[in-house]
RODO-2510 file (C-alpha; in nm, 4 decimals, decimal comma):
residues 369
     n   res          X          Y          Z
     1     m     2,2277     1,2537     3,4245
     2     v     2,4194     1,5687     3,5224
     3     v     2,6700     1,7212     3,2743
     4     s     2,8887     1,9843     3,4386
     5     r     3,0983     2,2159     3,2211
     6     a     3,3450     2,2839     3,5004
     7     e     3,3569     1,9962     3,7375
     8     k     3,2926     1,6513     3,5583
     9     k     3,5576     1,5300     3,3225
    10     s     3,3607     1,2653     3,1429
    11     n     3,0427     1,0749     3,1431
    12     v     3,0121     0,7266     2,9831
    13     i     2,6931     0,5543     2,8897
    14     v     2,7201     0,2087     2,7474
    15     v     2,4110     0,0041     2,6110
    16     m     2,5191    -0,3515     2,5360
    17     s     2,3783    -0,5285     2,2357
    18     k     2,1386    -0,8081     2,3215
    19     n     2,1302    -0,9757     1,9898
    20     f     2,2471    -0,9610     1,6124
    21     q     2,0039    -0,6839     1,5240
    22     s     2,1126    -0,4445     1,8040
    23     f     2,3698    -0,1798     1,7873
    24     l     2,6143    -0,0559     2,0609
    25     v     2,6022     0,2956     2,1678
    26     v     2,8901     0,4608     2,3703
    27     v     2,8707     0,8185     2,4550
    28     v     3,1692     0,9946     2,6054
    29     f     3,1393     1,3692     2,6938
    30     a     3,4732     1,5352     2,7348
    31     l     3,3901     1,8592     2,9047
    32     s     3,6940     2,0816     2,8673
    33     a     3,6707     2,4623     2,8586
    34     i     3,7075     2,5060     2,4800
    35     l     3,6418     2,8311     2,3037
    36     t     3,5346     2,7902     1,9510
    37     q     3,6481     3,0768     1,7112
    38     a     3,3419     3,2203     1,5103
    39     q     3,3944     3,1930     1,1417
    40     t     3,1693     3,4833     1,0708
    41     t     3,2513     3,7373     1,3282
    42     g     3,5738     3,6360     1,4861
    43     a     3,4075     3,6503     1,8242
    44     s     3,4495     3,3531     2,0720
    45     v     3,1579     3,1362     2,1473
    46     a     3,1184     2,9905     2,5040
    47     a     3,2396     2,6491     2,6022
    48     i     3,0077     2,3702     2,5018
    49     p     2,9836     2,0171     2,6337
    50     q     3,1701     1,7962     2,3782
    51     g     3,1000     1,4404     2,3055
    52     m     3,1437     1,1355     2,0928
    53     i     2,8912     0,8627     1,9996
    54     t     2,9805     0,5278     1,8458
    55     f     2,7374     0,3030     1,6731
    56     a     2,8327    -0,0547     1,5896
    57     i     2,7017    -0,1489     1,2615
    58     p     2,6794    -0,5288     1,2403
    59     h     2,6781    -0,7069     0,8973
    60     g     2,3759    -0,8799     0,7633
    61     s     2,1305    -0,6486     0,9449
    62     i     1,9652    -0,3065     0,9480
    63     s     2,0570    -0,0531     1,2278
    64     y     1,8096     0,2015     1,3260
    65     l     1,9594     0,5066     1,4829
    66     s     1,9414     0,8863     1,5171
    67     l     2,2142     1,1433     1,5353
    68     p     2,1964     1,3262     1,8769
    69     l     2,5196     1,5364     1,8490
    70     t     2,5686     1,8545     1,6461
    71     n     2,8774     2,0526     1,5298
    72     n     2,9985     2,3424     1,7339
    73     p     2,8444     2,6761     1,6763
    74     t     3,0303     2,9418     1,4602
    75     y     2,8162     3,2350     1,5630
    76     t     2,5761     3,3436     1,8427
    77     g     2,3647     3,6582     1,8396
    78     s     2,0249     3,8035     1,8760
    79     v     1,7391     3,8800     1,6443
    80     s     1,6969     4,2514     1,5497
    81     a     1,4244     4,1978     1,2837
    82     m     1,2284     3,9201     1,1325
    83     t     0,9854     3,8154     0,8569
    84     s     0,8029     3,4930     0,8074
    85     t     1,1194     3,3145     0,6819
    86     t     1,4090     3,5527     0,7709
    87     i     1,5855     3,6829     1,0766
    88     s     1,8253     3,9803     1,0730
    89     v     2,1079     4,1005     1,3237
    90     g     2,2190     4,4511     1,4062
    91     d     2,5859     4,3672     1,4345
    92     s     2,8318     4,6164     1,3113
    93     p     3,0204     4,5355     1,0976
    94     a     2,7681     4,3022     0,9348
    95     p     2,8760     3,9357     1,0359
    96     f     2,7761     3,7037     0,7353
    97     t     3,0384     3,7908     0,4976
    98     s     3,0427     3,4718     0,3047
    99     s     2,7726     3,2213     0,1757
   100     l     2,6202     2,9966     0,4307
   101     t     2,4626     2,7755     0,1580
   102     s     2,7562     2,6451    -0,0347
   103     a     2,7152     2,2931    -0,1806
   104     g     2,8326     2,0346     0,0802
   105     s     2,8511     2,2755     0,3577
   106     p     2,5020     2,3373     0,5026
   107     y     2,4410     2,5571     0,7994
   108     f     2,1586     2,5506     1,0599
   109     v     2,0129     2,8079     1,3022
   110     k     1,8949     2,6965     1,6557
   111     f     1,6933     2,9298     1,8693
   112     l     1,8391     2,9533     2,2173
   113     s     1,5634     3,1702     2,3875
   114     g     1,2131     3,2833     2,3134
   115     n     0,8856     3,1185     2,1895
   116     e     1,0874     2,8935     1,9348
   117     m     1,3718     2,7979     2,1683
   118     g     1,5046     2,4698     2,0632
   119     r     1,3824     2,4834     1,7005
   120     v     1,6488     2,4059     1,4401
   121     l     1,6084     2,5397     1,0812
   122     l     1,8288     2,5092     0,7774
   123     v     1,9768     2,8306     0,6281
   124     t     1,8708     2,8541     0,2610
   125     g     2,0079     3,1947     0,1968
   126     n     2,1813     3,4901     0,3417
   127     t     2,2855     3,8602     0,3044
   128     t     2,5660     4,0157     0,5237
   129     s     2,3161     4,0818     0,8064
   130     s     2,0187     3,8372     0,7487
   131     l     1,9414     3,4651     0,7151
   132     t     1,6719     3,2995     0,5180
   133     l     1,5417     2,9787     0,6899
   134     d     1,3563     2,6701     0,5632
   135     a     1,0325     2,6723     0,7677
   136     t     0,9488     2,3097     0,6852
   137     d     1,1803     2,1728     0,9485
   138     n     1,2621     1,8744     0,7167
   139     n     0,8881     1,7747     0,6917
   140     s     0,7843     1,8374     0,3363
   141     g     0,4676     2,0481     0,2793
   142     s     0,4298     2,1364     0,6551
   143     s     0,5649     2,4857     0,7056
   144     v     0,5539     2,6788     1,0286
   145     f     0,6586     3,0320     0,9598
   146     l     0,8552     3,2524     1,1995
   147     d     0,5822     3,4913     1,2438
   148     t     0,3041     3,2375     1,3343
   149     t     0,0682     3,3833     1,5792
   150     g     0,1565     3,2660     1,9298
   151     f     0,4949     3,1048     1,8173
   152     n     0,6605     3,3982     1,6445
   153     v     1,0243     3,4915     1,6745
   154     q     1,0678     3,8156     1,8743
   155     t     1,3344     4,0893     1,8661
   156     g     1,6020     4,0004     2,1201
   157     d     1,5571     3,6249     2,0869
   158     t     1,9054     3,4625     2,0846
   159     f     2,0234     3,2024     1,8359
   160     e     2,3316     3,0241     1,7146
   161     i     2,4629     2,9131     1,3736
   162     f     2,6398     2,5830     1,3450
   163     p     2,7590     2,3767     1,0423
   164     g     2,5578     2,0764     0,9340
   165     d     2,6331     1,7319     0,7862
   166     t     2,5925     1,5635     0,4571
   167     l     2,6072     1,2081     0,3312
   168     a     2,9806     1,2630     0,2351
   169     s     3,0708     1,4259     0,5697
   170     v     2,9075     1,1472     0,7843
   171     f     2,9807     0,8376     0,5804
   172     g     3,2846     0,9453     0,3706
   173     a     3,3323     1,0135     0,0135
   174     g     3,5851     0,7470    -0,0947
   175     t     3,8865     0,9727    -0,0855
   176     t     4,2003     0,9589     0,1265
   177     q     4,0908     1,2842     0,3132
   178     s     3,7359     1,1311     0,3481
   179     p     3,7487     0,7632     0,3666
   180     l     3,4358     0,5574     0,2875
   181     l     3,2877     0,4030     0,6034
   182     l     3,0349     0,1721     0,4267
   183     t     3,0888    -0,0552     0,1347
   184     g     2,9890     0,0590    -0,2115
   185     a     2,9020    -0,1473    -0,5172
   186     t     2,7835    -0,0984    -0,8821
   187     n     2,4191    -0,1430    -0,7728
   188     v     2,2012    -0,0988    -0,4692
   189     g     2,1403    -0,4791    -0,4328
   190     m     2,5163    -0,5343    -0,3562
   191     s     2,6032    -0,2275    -0,1579
   192     d     2,5417    -0,1007     0,1942
   193     v     2,2300     0,1306     0,2003
   194     v     2,1519     0,4458     0,4020
   195     c     1,7982     0,5455     0,4290
   196     l     1,6881     0,9037     0,5540
   197     l     1,3532     0,8922     0,7231
   198     t     1,0921     1,1675     0,7628
   199     k     0,7158     1,0899     0,7411
   200     c     0,6067     0,7257     0,7609
   201     s     0,3585     0,7986     0,4690
   202     m     0,6660     0,9024     0,2516
   203     p     0,9051     0,6485     0,1058
   204     a     1,2466     0,6637     0,2615
   205     a     1,5156     0,8416     0,0655
   206     t     1,7558     0,5607    -0,0242
   207     y     2,1210     0,6032    -0,0927
   208     y     2,4255     0,3898    -0,1727
   209     f     2,7900     0,4632    -0,2794
   210     n     2,8088     0,3839    -0,6501
   211     t     3,1555     0,2487    -0,7297
   212     n     3,0932     0,3255    -1,1023
   213     t     3,0449     0,7078    -1,0383
   214     g     3,2573     0,7314    -0,7328
   215     t     2,9880     0,9004    -0,5464
   216     w     2,6852     0,8645    -0,3263
   217     v     2,3657     0,8404    -0,5446
   218     q     2,0087     0,8013    -0,4529
   219     y     1,8551     0,4770    -0,5737
   220     g     1,7198     0,5035    -0,9286
   221     s     1,9625     0,7781    -1,0051
   222     k     2,3222     0,8348    -1,1091
   223     v     2,3322     1,2010    -0,9954
   224     n     2,6026     1,2874    -0,7322
   225     a     2,4366     1,2894    -0,3935
   226     n     2,7427     1,3572    -0,1700
   227     n     2,5993     1,6838    -0,0692
   228     t     2,2523     1,5524     0,0379
   229     v     2,1821     1,7284     0,3868
   230     i     2,1430     1,5045     0,6906
   231     y     1,9426     1,7128     0,9379
   232     p     2,0598     1,7380     1,3120
   233     y     1,8768     1,4719     1,5290
   234     s     1,7201     1,3003     1,2251
   235     a     1,6259     0,9359     1,1977
   236     l     1,8007     0,6949     0,9638
   237     t     1,8760     0,3329     0,8920
   238     i     2,1954     0,1620     0,7732
   239     a     2,1683    -0,1647     0,6007
   240     r     2,5039    -0,3621     0,6131
   241     r     2,5267    -0,6607     0,3719
   242     a     2,5864    -0,9996     0,5011
   243     n     2,9158    -1,0373     0,3081
   244     h     3,0560    -0,7148     0,4460
   245     p     3,2400    -0,7279     0,7940
   246     d     3,1083    -0,5430     1,1048
   247     t     3,1992    -0,1758     1,1191
   248     t     3,1328     0,1222     1,3401
   249     l     3,0102     0,4732     1,2891
   250     v     3,1840     0,7282     1,5145
   251     l     3,0418     1,0794     1,5340
   252     g     3,1721     1,3816     1,7519
   253     g     2,9877     1,6874     1,8519
   254     r     2,8004     1,8452     2,1276
   255     v     2,4930     1,7737     2,3347
   256     a     2,1727     1,9722     2,3195
   257     e     2,2103     2,2728     2,5399
   258     v     1,8333     2,3692     2,5350
   259     a     1,5318     2,1471     2,5148
   260     p     1,4521     2,0747     2,1489
   261     q     1,1354     2,1540     1,9511
   262     i     1,0318     1,8250     1,7894
   263     k     0,8317     1,8797     1,4740
   264     v     0,5088     1,6790     1,4257
   265     i     0,2330     1,6580     1,1702
   266     g    -0,1346     1,6362     1,2538
   267     n    -0,2840     1,2929     1,1659
   268     e     0,0546     1,1668     1,0472
   269     t     0,3386     0,9577     1,1889
   270     v     0,6818     1,1085     1,1571
   271     f     1,0302     0,9509     1,2284
   272     t     1,2317     1,1345     1,4919
   273     s     1,4222     1,0822     1,8072
   274     t     1,4575     1,2167     2,1539
   275     h     1,7287     1,4532     2,0311
   276     y     1,9367     1,3594     2,3503
   277     a     2,2665     1,1884     2,3722
   278     a     2,1665     1,0325     2,6931
   279     d     1,9254     0,7460     2,8095
   280     v     1,5799     0,8894     2,8774
   281     a     1,3063     0,7272     3,0885
   282     l     0,9422     0,7711     2,9595
   283     s     0,8564     0,9383     3,2889
   284     k     1,1040     1,2095     3,2042
   285     l     0,9236     1,2960     2,8858
   286     q     0,6931     1,5963     2,9735
   287     f     0,5568     1,7205     2,6353
   288     g     0,3128     1,9477     2,7915
   289     a    -0,0202     2,0785     2,6569
   290     n     0,0604     1,9881     2,2935
   291     w     0,0686     1,6109     2,3830
   292     v    -0,2595     1,4412     2,3860
   293     t    -0,3064     1,1830     2,6574
   294     g    -0,5799     0,9245     2,6585
   295     t    -0,6964     0,5862     2,7928
   296     s    -0,6163     0,3918     2,4757
   297     v    -0,3726     0,4013     2,1880
   298     g    -0,6509     0,5053     1,9656
   299     t    -0,7262     0,8281     2,1488
   300     a    -0,3805     0,9382     2,2654
   301     d    -0,0706     1,0632     2,0796
   302     t     0,1591     0,7722     2,0339
   303     l     0,5287     0,7270     2,0794
   304     g     0,6923     0,4459     1,8814
   305     v     1,0338     0,3188     2,0069
   306     w     1,2497     0,0940     1,7911
   307     n     1,3168    -0,2355     1,9704
   308     p     1,6140    -0,3990     1,8154
   309     s     1,5880    -0,7313     1,9946
   310     l     1,2317    -0,7601     1,8654
   311     n     1,2994    -0,5890     1,5302
   312     h     0,9976    -0,3609     1,5474
   313     f     0,8659    -0,0517     1,6969
   314     e     0,6759    -0,0727     2,0333
   315     s     0,3953     0,1688     2,0761
   316     y     0,3594     0,3766     2,3953
   317     y     0,1018     0,6349     2,5036
   318     q     0,0462     0,8467     2,8125
   319     m    -0,2590     0,8170     3,0384
   320     p    -0,4393     1,1314     3,1737
   321     d    -0,2611     1,0695     3,5116
   322     s     0,0755     1,1067     3,3132
   323     t     0,1838     0,7298     3,3435
   324     w     0,2744     0,5496     3,0271
   325     r     0,1273     0,2212     2,8776
   326     k     0,2491     0,0068     2,5984
   327     y    -0,0039    -0,1193     2,3458
   328     p    -0,1739    -0,3581     2,3721
   329     d    -0,1165    -0,3890     2,7605
   330     a    -0,3354    -0,1217     2,9136
   331     t    -0,2609    -0,2120     3,2707
   332     t     0,1122    -0,2180     3,3204
   333     d     0,2724     0,1048     3,4009
   334     q     0,5708     0,1533     3,1648
   335     s     0,6894     0,4916     3,2901
   336     n     1,0338     0,3462     3,3794
   337     t     1,0908     0,2196     3,0386
   338     v     1,4131     0,3747     2,9033
   339     i     1,4908     0,5013     2,5550
   340     t     1,8543     0,4459     2,4977
   341     a     2,0776     0,7109     2,3569
   342     g     2,0711     0,7393     1,9828
   343     s     1,7522     0,5480     1,9448
   344     l     1,5025     0,6011     1,6614
   345     t     1,1515     0,6830     1,7450
   346     t     0,8110     0,7690     1,5734
   347     i     0,5424     1,0110     1,6930
   348     a     0,1816     0,9767     1,5795
   349     k    -0,0197     1,2933     1,6332
   350     r    -0,3905     1,2923     1,6771
   351     g    -0,5923     1,5658     1,5028
   352     l    -0,4837     1,8766     1,3080
   353     v    -0,2085     2,1000     1,4408
   354     t    -0,0909     2,4314     1,3334
   355     g     0,1613     2,6913     1,4535
   356     a     0,2926     2,6116     1,8104
   357     s     0,0952     2,2942     1,8356
   358     t     0,3058     2,1529     1,5598
   359     f     0,5938     2,1158     1,8061
   360     i     0,6385     1,9170     2,1168
   361     q     0,9016     1,9894     2,3794
   362     s     1,0309     1,7995     2,6793
   363     p     1,2754     1,9366     2,9420
   364     l     1,6460     1,8413     2,9140
   365     p     1,7041     1,5058     3,0936
   366     y     2,0341     1,6415     3,2384
   367     s     2,1770     1,9582     3,3959
   368     l     2,4470     2,1834     3,2257
   369     d     2,5207     2,3484     3,5619
***
């Protein structure tokens, strides 16, 4: 797929639902030359490929999906200094004049160059010229600090800041200004349910809109969870009750402009996605030296792809000759198998990993030229 800022007006990808469990994905990229006014510096940020993705959420089923679009950047700059969890800039005047950690308004940093290009980190604090970042990458208990040997951020590395999303911003908060997309109820057994997924060994964080409190709450709690952060490119499920009508989830944003760093955990399986708002054939996934190939699913790193027509994950692994196989068929080349835009995936990593080996990265499946 080629996405051109200047020449192509739109690009449409349609994946038709094959059965009741499936969801429809429509991606439309409107590539106008838009300049986004930076909130923090007043400087303009270069034009970015814009898009919209629509998921059909059928009633009486669970939809498995990821969020492959992000919000537009509000600041771009370069690192002037760093520690294990902070980066600083040398702009004058100092650019970060307001808090980037207000409840309900999360911000993220994405590195655009350097060793950690494509890594996305939540901003947890800021001064007028520095940002404190969460080094866990949404994987609890598995931090990779910015000064890790061989993977460290360097002076001059470029990055951008963009606003993130919450349960309320994606699914509504039950107000006129923020209408509720899903259907709430007084208890989790009667309402639609959103599950945010991280590690397969960790229970999913389960949320529903409680009509008694008028807010999103986590299952087992009555505390307002409207401001719960939904990480970019993250995996989630939506359970739509059988007595609720079909609905759609429509999200706008921009495509990934650099190849993403996908966080993994050694000897663990994590929920993730391709991070791309485009169909990707397995043959296009070139994860490099950090990806373990092998002659069986038991010796290689494993990519799980949710198959809605079968209602389960299918496991793929890469042979030493770079071709792909699907467990348990070890003979048929699956390299042309396509992962559709917005699909949910899992990655099972073999062996212990630290520092740079905690991330895998595959080239963009499209061109921005």
